[in-house]
DSSP file (Angstrom, degrees, kcal/mol; ACC not computed):
  #  RESIDUE AA STRUCTURE BP1 BP2  ACC     N-H-->O    O-->H-N    N-H-->O    O-->H-N    TCO  KAPPA ALPHA  PHI   PSI    X-CA   Y-CA   Z-CA
    1    1 A M              0   0    0      0, 0.0     2,-0.3     0, 0.0    17,-0.2   0.000 360.0 360.0 360.0 135.4  203.7  174.9  155.2
    2    2 A A  E     -A   17   0A   0     15,-2.4    15,-3.0     2,-0.0     2,-0.4  -0.930 360.0-161.8-123.3 150.7  200.7  174.0  157.3
    3    3 A M  E     -A   16   0A   0     -2,-0.3     2,-0.5    13,-0.2    13,-0.2  -0.995   2.7-166.2-137.4 129.5  198.6  176.4  159.4
    4    4 A I  E     -A   15   0A   0     11,-2.4    11,-2.9    -2,-0.4     2,-0.4  -0.968  10.0-154.4-118.2 126.0  196.2  175.6  162.2
    5    5 A E  E     +A   14   0A   0     -2,-0.5     2,-0.3     9,-0.2     9,-0.2  -0.820  23.9 155.2-100.6 136.0  193.8  178.2  163.5
    6    6 A S  E     -A   13   0A   0      7,-2.3     7,-3.2    -2,-0.4     2,-0.4  -0.912  30.0-132.7-145.9 174.6  192.4  178.1  167.0
    7    7 A K  E     +A   12   0A   0     -2,-0.3     2,-0.3     5,-0.2     5,-0.2  -0.998  21.5 171.3-137.3 136.4  191.0  180.5  169.5
    8    8 A E  E >  S-A   11   0A   0      3,-2.4     3,-2.1    -2,-0.4    -2,-0.0  -0.968  71.9 -11.5-147.1 127.8  191.8  180.9  173.2
    9    9 A N  T 3  S-     0   0    0     -2,-0.3     3,-0.1     1,-0.3    -1,-0.0   0.845 128.6 -54.1  51.6  39.0  190.7  183.6  175.6
   10   10 A G  T 3  S+     0   0    0      1,-0.2     2,-0.5     0, 0.0    -1,-0.3   0.520 113.3 121.7  77.5   4.9  189.4  185.7  172.7
   11   11 A I  E <   -A    8   0A   0     -3,-2.1    -3,-2.4    30,-0.1     2,-0.5  -0.883  59.6-137.3-104.5 127.8  192.8  185.5  170.9
   12   12 A T  E     -Ab   7  43A   0     30,-2.3    32,-2.7    -2,-0.5     2,-0.5  -0.741  22.1-158.5 -84.1 126.3  193.0  183.9  167.5
   13   13 A I  E     -Ab   6  44A   0     -7,-3.2    -7,-2.3    -2,-0.5     2,-0.6  -0.912  11.4-166.9-111.7 128.3  196.1  181.7  167.3
   14   14 A L  E     -Ab   5  45A   0     30,-2.9    32,-2.3    -2,-0.5     2,-0.7  -0.939   7.9-162.1-112.8 108.0  197.7  180.7  164.0
   15   15 A A  E     -Ab   4  46A   0    -11,-2.9   -11,-2.4    -2,-0.6     2,-0.5  -0.816  10.1-158.8 -90.9 119.0  200.2  177.8  164.5
   16   16 A V  E     -A    3   0A   0     30,-2.2    33,-0.6    -2,-0.7     2,-0.4  -0.862   7.5-169.4-106.8 129.9  202.5  177.7  161.5
   17   17 A D  E     -Ab   2  49A   0    -15,-3.0   -15,-2.4    -2,-0.5     2,-0.4  -0.964  51.9  -1.1-121.3 130.4  204.4  174.5  160.7
   18   18 A G  E    S- b   0  50A   0     31,-2.3    33,-3.6    -2,-0.4    34,-1.1  -0.803 107.1  -8.3 103.7-136.6  207.2  174.2  158.2
   19   19 A N  E     - b   0  52A   0     -2,-0.4     2,-1.0    32,-0.2    34,-0.2  -0.884  42.5-154.7-111.0 132.0  208.6  176.9  156.0
   20   20 A L  E     + b   0  53A   0     32,-3.3    34,-1.8    -2,-0.4    37,-0.4  -0.678  48.6 136.6-101.5  76.7  207.2  180.4  155.6
   21   21 A D  S  > S-     0   0    0     -2,-1.0     4,-3.0    32,-0.2     5,-0.3  -0.261  74.6 -64.6-106.8-164.8  208.6  181.1  152.2
   22   22 A A  H  > S+     0   0    0      1,-0.2     4,-1.3     2,-0.2    -2,-0.0   0.889 134.6  44.0 -54.7 -44.4  207.0  182.7  149.1
   23   23 A E  H  > S+     0   0    0      1,-0.2     4,-1.2     2,-0.2    -1,-0.2   0.943 117.9  42.6 -68.0 -48.8  204.5  179.9  148.7
   24   24 A G  H  > S+     0   0    0      1,-0.2     4,-2.2     2,-0.2    -2,-0.2   0.836 108.4  60.4 -67.4 -33.2  203.5  179.6  152.3
   25   25 A T  H  X S+     0   0    0     -4,-3.0     4,-2.9     1,-0.2    -1,-0.2   0.885  99.4  56.0 -63.3 -38.9  203.4  183.3  152.8
   26   26 A Q  H  X S+     0   0    0     -4,-1.3     4,-2.1    -5,-0.3    -1,-0.2   0.924 109.2  46.3 -61.1 -44.4  200.7  183.7  150.2
   27   27 A A  H  X S+     0   0    0     -4,-1.2     4,-2.0     1,-0.2    -1,-0.2   0.900 113.8  48.8 -64.3 -41.1  198.4  181.3  152.0
   28   28 A M  H  X S+     0   0    0     -4,-2.2     4,-3.0     2,-0.2     5,-0.2   0.898 108.9  52.8 -67.2 -39.3  199.2  183.0  155.4
   29   29 A E  H  X S+     0   0    0     -4,-2.9     4,-2.7     2,-0.2     5,-0.2   0.921 108.9  49.4 -62.6 -43.4  198.5  186.5  153.9
   30   30 A V  H  X S+     0   0    0     -4,-2.1     4,-2.0    -5,-0.2    -1,-0.2   0.926 114.3  46.2 -59.0 -45.2  195.1  185.3  152.6
   31   31 A K  H  X S+     0   0    0     -4,-2.0     4,-2.3     2,-0.2    -2,-0.2   0.928 113.4  47.7 -64.5 -47.1  194.2  183.9  156.0
   32   32 A V  H  X S+     0   0    0     -4,-3.0     4,-2.6     1,-0.2     5,-0.2   0.921 112.0  49.4 -63.0 -45.2  195.4  186.9  158.0
   33   33 A L  H  X S+     0   0    0     -4,-2.7     4,-2.7    -5,-0.2    -1,-0.2   0.898 110.4  51.4 -62.3 -39.9  193.5  189.4  155.7
   34   34 A A  H  X S+     0   0    0     -4,-2.0     4,-1.4    -5,-0.2    -1,-0.2   0.911 111.2  47.9 -62.9 -42.1  190.4  187.3  156.1
   35   35 A L  H  <>S+     0   0    0     -4,-2.3     5,-2.3     2,-0.2    -2,-0.2   0.925 113.3  47.3 -64.0 -44.5  190.7  187.3  159.9
   36   36 A L  H ><5S+     0   0    0     -4,-2.6     3,-1.5     1,-0.2    -2,-0.2   0.912 112.2  48.8 -65.0 -42.5  191.3  191.0  160.0
   37   37 A E  H 3<5S+     0   0    0     -4,-2.7    -1,-0.2     1,-0.3    -2,-0.2   0.781 105.9  59.9 -67.1 -25.3  188.4  191.8  157.7
   38   38 A G  T 3<5S-     0   0    0     -4,-1.4    -1,-0.3    -5,-0.2    -2,-0.2   0.451 125.9-100.7 -81.0  -0.9  186.3  189.5  159.9
   39   39 A G  T < 5 +     0   0    0     -3,-1.5    -3,-0.2     1,-0.3    -2,-0.1   0.533  64.5 157.9  98.5   6.5  187.0  191.8  162.9
   40   40 A E      < +     0   0    0     -5,-2.3    -1,-0.3     1,-0.1     3,-0.1  -0.422  13.8 177.6 -64.8 138.6  189.7  189.9  164.7
   41   41 A T        +     0   0    0      1,-0.2    33,-2.7    -2,-0.1     2,-0.4   0.466  62.9  54.3-121.3  -6.9  191.7  192.3  166.9
   42   42 A Q  E     + c   0  74A   0    -32,-0.2   -30,-2.3    31,-0.2     2,-0.4  -0.950  61.1 177.8-134.7 115.9  194.2  189.9  168.7
   43   43 A L  E     -bc  12  75A   0     31,-2.6    33,-2.2    -2,-0.4     2,-0.5  -0.955   8.6-170.3-119.5 134.1  196.4  187.6  166.7
   44   44 A L  E     -bc  13  76A   0    -32,-2.7   -30,-2.9    -2,-0.4     2,-0.7  -0.986   9.8-155.3-121.8 121.1  199.0  185.2  168.1
   45   45 A F  E     -bc  14  77A   0     31,-2.7    33,-2.6    -2,-0.5     2,-0.8  -0.869   7.0-155.8 -96.1 116.6  201.4  183.5  165.7
   46   46 A D  E     +bc  15  78A   0    -32,-2.3   -30,-2.2    -2,-0.7     3,-0.4  -0.832  18.7 172.1 -94.8 107.1  202.7  180.3  167.2
   47   47 A F  E >   +     0   0A   0     31,-3.1     3,-1.5    -2,-0.8    34,-0.4   0.091  40.0 116.3-102.6  20.9  206.1  179.6  165.5
   48   48 A S  E 3  S+     0   0A   0      1,-0.3    -1,-0.2    30,-0.2    31,-0.1   0.748  87.6  36.4 -64.6 -21.9  207.1  176.7  167.6
   49   49 A S  E 3  S+b   17   0A   0    -33,-0.6   -31,-2.3    -3,-0.4     2,-0.4   0.228  90.9 117.2-110.9  11.8  207.0  174.4  164.6
   50   50 A L  E <   +b   18   0A   0     -3,-1.5    31,-0.3   -33,-0.3   -31,-0.2  -0.679  36.3 178.7 -83.0 130.0  208.3  177.0  162.1
   51   51 A D  E     +     0   0A   0    -33,-3.6     2,-0.3    -2,-0.4   -32,-0.2   0.667  64.5  13.3-102.3 -21.9  211.6  176.0  160.5
   52   52 A Y  E     -b   19   0A   0    -34,-1.1   -32,-3.3     2,-0.0     2,-0.3  -0.989  53.0-176.4-157.3 141.7  212.2  179.0  158.1
   53   53 A I  E     -b   20   0A   0     -2,-0.3     2,-0.2   -34,-0.2   -32,-0.2  -0.994  10.0-168.6-139.7 137.7  210.9  182.5  157.5
   54   54 A N    >>  -     0   0    0    -34,-1.8     4,-2.0    -2,-0.3     3,-0.6  -0.527  45.2 -82.6-114.2-173.3  211.9  184.9  154.7
   55   55 A S  H 3> S+     0   0    0      1,-0.3     4,-2.0     2,-0.2     5,-0.1   0.815 126.5  56.5 -63.8 -30.6  211.3  188.5  154.1
   56   56 A S  H 3> S+     0   0    0      2,-0.2     4,-1.4     1,-0.2    -1,-0.3   0.860 106.9  50.4 -70.1 -32.0  207.8  187.9  152.5
   57   57 A G  H <> S+     0   0    0     -3,-0.6     4,-1.5   -37,-0.4    -2,-0.2   0.908 110.1  49.3 -67.1 -41.9  206.8  186.1  155.7
   58   58 A L  H  X S+     0   0    0     -4,-2.0     4,-2.3     1,-0.2    -2,-0.2   0.866 105.5  59.2 -63.0 -36.0  208.0  189.1  157.8
   59   59 A R  H  X S+     0   0    0     -4,-2.0     4,-2.4     1,-0.2    -1,-0.2   0.884 103.0  51.4 -61.3 -39.5  206.0  191.4  155.5
   60   60 A V  H  X S+     0   0    0     -4,-1.4     4,-2.3     2,-0.2    -1,-0.2   0.891 109.0  51.3 -65.4 -39.1  202.8  189.6  156.3
   61   61 A L  H  X S+     0   0    0     -4,-1.5     4,-2.5     2,-0.2    -2,-0.2   0.917 110.9  47.8 -62.7 -42.8  203.5  190.0  160.0
   62   62 A V  H  X S+     0   0    0     -4,-2.3     4,-3.0     2,-0.2     5,-0.2   0.893 109.0  54.5 -65.6 -39.5  204.1  193.7  159.5
   63   63 A L  H  X S+     0   0    0     -4,-2.4     4,-2.3     2,-0.2     5,-0.2   0.937 110.7  45.4 -57.5 -48.1  200.9  194.0  157.5
   64   64 A A  H  X S+     0   0    0     -4,-2.3     4,-2.6     1,-0.2     5,-0.3   0.916 113.1  51.1 -61.9 -43.5  198.9  192.5  160.4
   65   65 A Y  H  X S+     0   0    0     -4,-2.5     4,-2.5     1,-0.2    -2,-0.2   0.933 110.8  47.4 -60.0 -47.8  200.7  194.7  162.9
   66   66 A Q  H  X S+     0   0    0     -4,-3.0     4,-1.5     1,-0.2    -1,-0.2   0.913 114.8  45.4 -63.4 -43.5  200.0  197.9  161.0
   67   67 A R  H  X S+     0   0    0     -4,-2.3     4,-1.0    -5,-0.2    -1,-0.2   0.909 116.3  45.2 -67.2 -41.4  196.3  197.1  160.5
   68   68 A L  H  <>S+     0   0    0     -4,-2.6     5,-4.2    -5,-0.2    -2,-0.2   0.838 106.4  59.3 -74.3 -31.4  195.8  196.0  164.1
   69   69 A K  H ><5S+     0   0    0     -4,-2.5     3,-1.4    -5,-0.3    -1,-0.2   0.912 104.9  50.8 -61.2 -41.2  197.7  198.9  165.5
   70   70 A K  H 3<5S+     0   0    0     -4,-1.5    -1,-0.2     1,-0.3    -2,-0.2   0.818 113.2  46.1 -63.2 -31.2  195.2  201.3  163.8
   71   71 A A  T 3<5S-     0   0    0     -4,-1.0    -1,-0.3    -5,-0.1    -2,-0.2   0.197 118.5-110.6 -97.1  15.1  192.3  199.2  165.3
   72   72 A S  T < 5S+     0   0    0     -3,-1.4    -3,-0.2     1,-0.2    -2,-0.1   0.816  75.7 137.9  57.2  32.4  193.9  199.2  168.8
   73   73 A G      < -     0   0    0     -5,-4.2     2,-0.4    -8,-0.1   -31,-0.2  -0.295  46.0-124.1 -96.3-174.8  194.5  195.5  168.3
   74   74 A K  E     -c   42   0A   0    -33,-2.7   -31,-2.6    -2,-0.1     2,-0.4  -0.980  13.5-166.3-137.5 145.9  197.5  193.3  169.2
   75   75 A V  E     +c   43   0A   0     -2,-0.4    23,-0.9   -33,-0.2     2,-0.3  -0.999  17.2 172.1-126.8 133.3  199.9  191.0  167.4
   76   76 A A  E     -cd  44  98A   0    -33,-2.2   -31,-2.7    -2,-0.4     2,-0.4  -0.946  17.9-150.0-137.2 161.2  202.2  188.7  169.3
   77   77 A I  E     -cd  45  99A   0     21,-2.7    23,-2.8    -2,-0.3     2,-0.3  -0.990  15.9-177.1-132.4 138.2  204.5  185.8  168.3
   78   78 A C  E     +cd  46 100A   0    -33,-2.6   -31,-3.1    -2,-0.4   -30,-0.2  -0.923  55.0  29.3-133.7 161.2  205.5  182.8  170.4
   79   79 A G        +     0   0    0     21,-1.5     2,-0.3    -2,-0.3   -29,-0.2   0.753  67.5 172.8  70.4  28.5  207.8  179.8  170.3
   80   80 A V        -     0   0    0     20,-0.5    -1,-0.2    -3,-0.1   -32,-0.1  -0.535  29.4-127.7 -75.0 128.3  210.4  181.3  168.0
   81   81 A K    >>  -     0   0    0    -34,-0.4     4,-2.6    -2,-0.3     3,-0.6  -0.336  27.4-105.3 -69.4 157.5  213.5  179.1  167.5
   82   82 A D  H 3> S+     0   0    0      1,-0.3     4,-1.7     2,-0.2    -1,-0.1   0.880 118.9  48.7 -53.4 -47.0  216.9  180.7  168.2
   83   83 A Y  H 3> S+     0   0    0      1,-0.2     4,-0.8     2,-0.2    -1,-0.3   0.789 113.9  46.8 -71.0 -25.9  217.9  181.0  164.6
   84   84 A I  H <> S+     0   0    0     -3,-0.6     4,-1.8     2,-0.2    -1,-0.2   0.829 106.2  59.2 -79.6 -33.8  214.6  182.6  163.7
   85   85 A Q  H  X S+     0   0    0     -4,-2.6     4,-2.3     1,-0.2    -2,-0.2   0.887 100.8  56.8 -56.8 -39.4  214.9  184.9  166.7
   86   86 A E  H  X S+     0   0    0     -4,-1.7     4,-3.0     1,-0.2     5,-0.3   0.874 102.2  54.6 -61.3 -37.6  218.1  186.2  165.1
   87   87 A V  H  X S+     0   0    0     -4,-0.8     4,-2.0     1,-0.2     6,-0.3   0.917 109.5  47.6 -61.4 -43.0  216.2  187.1  162.0
   88   88 A F  H  X>S+     0   0    0     -4,-1.8     6,-1.5     2,-0.2     5,-1.2   0.901 114.4  46.6 -64.7 -40.7  213.8  189.2  164.1
   89   89 A E  H  <5S+     0   0    0     -4,-2.3     3,-0.5     2,-0.2    -2,-0.2   0.922 112.6  48.0 -69.2 -44.5  216.8  190.8  166.0
   90   90 A V  H  <5S+     0   0    0     -4,-3.0    -1,-0.2     1,-0.2    -2,-0.2   0.884 115.6  45.2 -63.6 -38.7  218.8  191.6  162.8
   91   91 A S  H  <5S-     0   0    0     -4,-2.0    -1,-0.2    -5,-0.3    -2,-0.2   0.619 110.7-121.8 -80.4 -12.4  215.7  193.1  161.1
   92   92 A G  T ><5S+     0   0    0     -4,-0.8     3,-1.6    -3,-0.5     4,-0.4   0.483  77.8 124.4  83.9   2.3  214.7  195.1  164.2
   93   93 A Y  T 3>< +     0   0    0     -5,-1.2     4,-2.6    -6,-0.3     3,-0.5   0.670  57.2  74.4 -71.8 -15.5  211.4  193.4  164.3
   94   94 A D  T 34 S+     0   0    0     -6,-1.5    -1,-0.3     1,-0.2     5,-0.2   0.705  95.5  52.8 -67.6 -16.5  212.0  192.2  167.9
   95   95 A K  T <4 S+     0   0    0     -3,-1.6    -1,-0.2    -7,-0.3    -2,-0.2   0.695 113.2  43.0 -86.8 -21.8  211.3  195.9  168.8
   96   96 A I  T  4 S+     0   0    0     -3,-0.5     2,-0.3    -4,-0.4    -2,-0.2   0.885 110.5  54.6 -88.7 -45.6  208.0  195.9  167.0
   97   97 A F  S  < S-     0   0    0     -4,-2.6     2,-0.7    -9,-0.1   -21,-0.1  -0.662  79.8-122.5 -98.5 145.2  206.5  192.5  168.0
   98   98 A S  E     -d   76   0A   0    -23,-0.9   -21,-2.7    -2,-0.3     2,-0.5  -0.764  33.1-161.3 -79.5 118.9  205.9  191.1  171.4
   99   99 A L  E     -d   77   0A   0     -2,-0.7   -21,-0.2    -5,-0.2     3,-0.0  -0.910   8.8-174.2-108.8 128.9  207.9  187.8  171.4
  100  100 A F  E     -d   78   0A   0    -23,-2.8   -21,-1.5    -2,-0.5   -20,-0.5  -0.921  29.4-133.2-123.1 146.9  207.0  185.2  174.0
  101  101 A P  S    S+     0   0    0      0, 0.0     2,-0.3     0, 0.0    -1,-0.1   0.838  87.9  15.9 -67.2 -32.3  208.8  181.9  174.8
  102  102 A S  S  > S-     0   0    0    -24,-0.1     4,-2.1     1,-0.1     5,-0.1  -0.909  75.4-111.2-140.4 165.3  205.5  179.9  174.9
  103  103 A R  H  > S+     0   0    0     -2,-0.3     4,-2.6     1,-0.2     5,-0.2   0.903 117.7  53.1 -61.5 -42.5  201.8  180.0  173.9
  104  104 A G  H  > S+     0   0    0      1,-0.2     4,-2.1     2,-0.2    -1,-0.2   0.908 108.8  48.8 -61.1 -42.9  200.8  180.2  177.5
  105  105 A D  H  > S+     0   0    0      1,-0.2     4,-2.3     2,-0.2    -1,-0.2   0.903 112.0  50.0 -62.9 -41.0  203.1  183.1  178.2
  106  106 A A  H  X S+     0   0    0     -4,-2.1     4,-1.3     2,-0.2    -2,-0.2   0.921 109.6  49.3 -65.1 -44.8  201.8  184.9  175.1
  107  107 A I  H  < S+     0   0    0     -4,-2.6     3,-0.3     1,-0.2    -1,-0.2   0.906 115.0  45.2 -63.6 -40.7  198.1  184.4  176.1
  108  108 A S  H  < S+     0   0    0     -4,-2.1    -1,-0.2    -5,-0.2    -2,-0.2   0.866 115.2  48.7 -66.3 -36.3  198.9  185.7  179.6
  109  109 A G  H  <        0   0    0     -4,-2.3    -2,-0.2     1,-0.2    -1,-0.2   0.589 360.0 360.0 -85.0 -11.2  200.9  188.6  178.3
  110  110 A M     <        0   0    0     -4,-1.3    -1,-0.2    -3,-0.3    -2,-0.1   0.473 360.0 360.0 -85.6 360.0  198.4  189.9  175.6
């Protein structure tokens, strides 16, 4: 798993590439917690290059959502492949997170 951080219109973007499994999730959790502790209030996860996510990856997303909700912040996700979209729908997380087809749509919609 690789993660690239960038910033656009005041939104911190984490582009995740590869598999978000137990090993990758730990690295992402460290990164997300550091961003939140640093005062970030808008996070966009770009999953256009994500091939797999498991429950520990979803847990990190929920952690970010819960912390940012308390701080009136926002979490959004873009570029989700069809089979990963199904994971969000089955788990009900599609009701929690704003899901956008592209990074541009997400930045406009946040």
